[in-house]
N, C-alpha and C positions, 0 to 999 in steps of 0.2 A: 354745444356749451364747452367752454374752456375746461380742460382737465378730464373730459370724458374720453373713453377709448373709441376711436373712429371705427365704423364697421369695416370688416375685412373687404378688400377690393379684389375681386376675382382675377385670377390669371387668365390670359387669353392665348389662343393658339395662333401662331403666325402662319399665314397662308400664302401660296403663290399668287402673284398679282392677277393672273388670268383665271383663277378659280371662279366658278359660277357665282353670280351675285345672289345673295339670299334676301328675298323681299322682307322688308321690315327692319333690316340692319343698316347701320351707317358703315360704309366700307371706306377705309382710308389706305390708299396705296401710295407709298413713297418711292420716288424714282431718282433720288440723288439731288444734292444741294437742297433747294427749297421746293422743288417740283413735287406736287401732290395732286393725286386725283381722288376726289371724294364723290362717292355715289350715295345719295341720300336714301332713307327708307322708302321714299316714294319713287325712286328711280331717276331722279335728276342727277346729272353728271356735271360736276364743277371741277375745273382744272385750275390750279393755283401756281403761279410763277413758272410757266413752262419753259424749261431749257433742257432739251432732249437730244437734238441731232448732234451737237458737238460737246455734250456733257461727258467727261471721261468716266463718270461714275454710273451713268445710265446704262443698264444692260442692253445688249445689241437688239433684242426683240422689241424694245420700247423706243428705239431711236427713230423708227418709222412712225410718224405722227398718226397714221391710220390705225396703229395698234391700240390707241386709246379708245377706239370705238366712238360712239356718239358723244358729243360734247354740247351741253346746254348753255354753259356760261364759263367765262374765263375771268379769273381774278388776278390782278397784278398788284403786288404790294408796293413796288417802286420801279423806277425805270432802268436800273442797272442791267447790263447785258445778261447776266446769269439768272435773271428773273423775268426778263421781257423777251428774250431772243426769239422764241417760236410763237409768241402770243399773236402777232398779227396774222401769220399764216394759218394758225388754228382758227382764228375768228372767221377768216375768209372761207376756209374749208367747210365749216359747219354753219355759216351765217349766224354765228353766236356772238352775243355782246361781250365786249372786253371791258370789264369794270376795273378802274384804277383810281389813283388820286385825281381829284378834279382837274388840277393843272396838267396832269399827264393826258387826260382825255382831250383837253383843249389843244394841246400840242399835236396829238395824233390826228385830230380832225383838221387843224390848220395846215399841217404839212402834208396832208393827203396820205398818211400812212394807212389809215382806214377811213371809210366814209363815216360821217358823224353818227349815223344810226347804229353803227357797230362800236362806237366809243362813248356810251352814255356816261354822264358825270354825276358823281355824288360826293358829299363832303365828309371829312373826318367827324365822327360823332353821329352821322346820319345812318338810318336804317332803310334798306330797300326791300321790296317784295316782288322780285322778278316774276314769280308765278302766282301772284295773288295772295290774299290773306291767309290761306291754309297751306301755302307752300313754304319752303325754307326762307328764313329771314337772314339778311346779310348786313352786318354793321361794321363800319370802318372805325378803327380805334388807333390810338397813337402808336408810333414806333420811333425810336431814337436812332436816326440814320440820315442818309442823304438820298437824292433821287435825280441825278442828272441822266439825260438820255443821250448816249453817243449815237450819232447817225451820220449819214452822208448826204451832201447837198446834190443838186442836179448835175453838177460837174464831177461828182464822185469824191469831193473833198470831205475829210472828216470834220464834223461840226458837233457842238454840244448844245442840246436843247433843254428847255425847262421840263422837269419831270414831276412837278408838284411836290407835295410833302409826302414822305413815306408813311405807310399805314400798316396795320395788321388787320385781320378780319375775324370777327365773331360770327360763326355760322350756326344758326339754330335750326335743327332739322324739324321735319313735320311732327315727330314724336317728342320734341323738346330737348333731345340730346344736343349739346353745344360743343363746338370745336373752336378753339382760338389758334389760328395760324398767325404767328408773330411776324413773319417775313424776316427782315434783318433788323436787329435792334440791340442796343445796349440796355442795361438795367435802368429803369426810371421809377420814381416813387409811386406814380399813379398806376403801376401794375397792380398794386393792392386794390385801388379804387375800381379798376376795370374788373378784377377778380370778384370783388364784392358785388358789383352791379350786375354782372352777367353770369357768374358762377359757372365757368366752363367745366365740362366733364373731361375734356382732352385738350392739352396744349401741345402744339408743335413749335419747338423753340430752337433758335440757332445756338450752337455751342462752340463754333470753330475758333473763337478768339480773333484778334487782330482787327477785323472790321466789325465784329459782333460780340455778343457775350462770350465770356470764357465758361468752361464747365462749372467752375466754382460760382461765378455770377448766376448762371442759370439755376444751379441747385438752390441758392439762396432765394431766388425769385419764386420758384415753384414750391419750395418747402415752407417758406416763411411768409410769403405775400399772397400767392394765388391759390395754392392748395387744391389743384384739380384732382380728379380721381386717377387720371393717366397722363403721362407725358412722353412724347417722342422727340429725341434729339435730331436736329437736321442741320444743314449748312456746315458741314465739317469734312475734312479729308479730301476735298476736291483739288486744292492747291496746297503747296507746302506751308503757305501762310496760315491756312485754316487748320491749325495743329491740335485743337482741342479734341478730345475723344470721349465716347460714351463711358469708357472705363473710368476716366477722371470724373465724369458726372456722377456715376454711381458711388464712387469713393467719397466725393464731396457731400453726398446725401447723408453720409454717416449711418446712423441707426434708424433714420426716418423711414416709415413705411407708406407715407402718403406724400406724393402720388406714387403709383406703381410705374416704374420706368420700363418702357417698351423699346426695343432696339431692333427694328427690322433692317435687313439688307436692302439696298436699292432693288426694286422689283418685287418686294414682298409687301403684304398688307395685313391689316387687322380689321376684323368686323366687330362692331360694338352694338 
């Protein structure tokens, strides 16, 4: 109710990314830019926007894709290189489905980037149940960005292919804990609607500016529109253009105590 004091949100201990998984916990490992590995309470491993091998912020031990361990599903928020780069290779390594915007899935299958069975399609606003009704639920929601796929044709010439509409993902775990990975986005008014509909506990949000939200924009979004319990800033510091910082985000939050801002280094994780 408006005007009431929100319950205290507990602090969390940051952990090394390779710490043993604790059953029943939602494990969120950030690996630089937007790359995130989520291990669900039931042990499903979801990798989002994998760019590892050439990512300057990814720690050396995680540049080997095998270091991720098993991968059950890959989510791509849009087709830009820094979100898509290692996704096809990961899908082939693990025979794991690569979920992305519907138009991107069609491009992937049409151009033979992956076989169609590894590029299933679903639309913005739709929810999928990859592991049945008792497993994690994944919903694609709006993101304010673009989604071209830079590729090479059979002759090695650079081409640009359709990447569908960019999305974010709401992932509801087996125990009801909800994560909103925003991908790349600017602020949009329906962030409040999405927050009201899905009530995410954790938001991973871009703060780098230039191509995505600034720290000030992100602070307004999570403080005034979404109000999750926790927020993790991503997509900053990888290039000079992505100049927004977590310090600016915390400053822009002012005296607000909701959400609690968590700032891992690449290769660190939090368990919820």
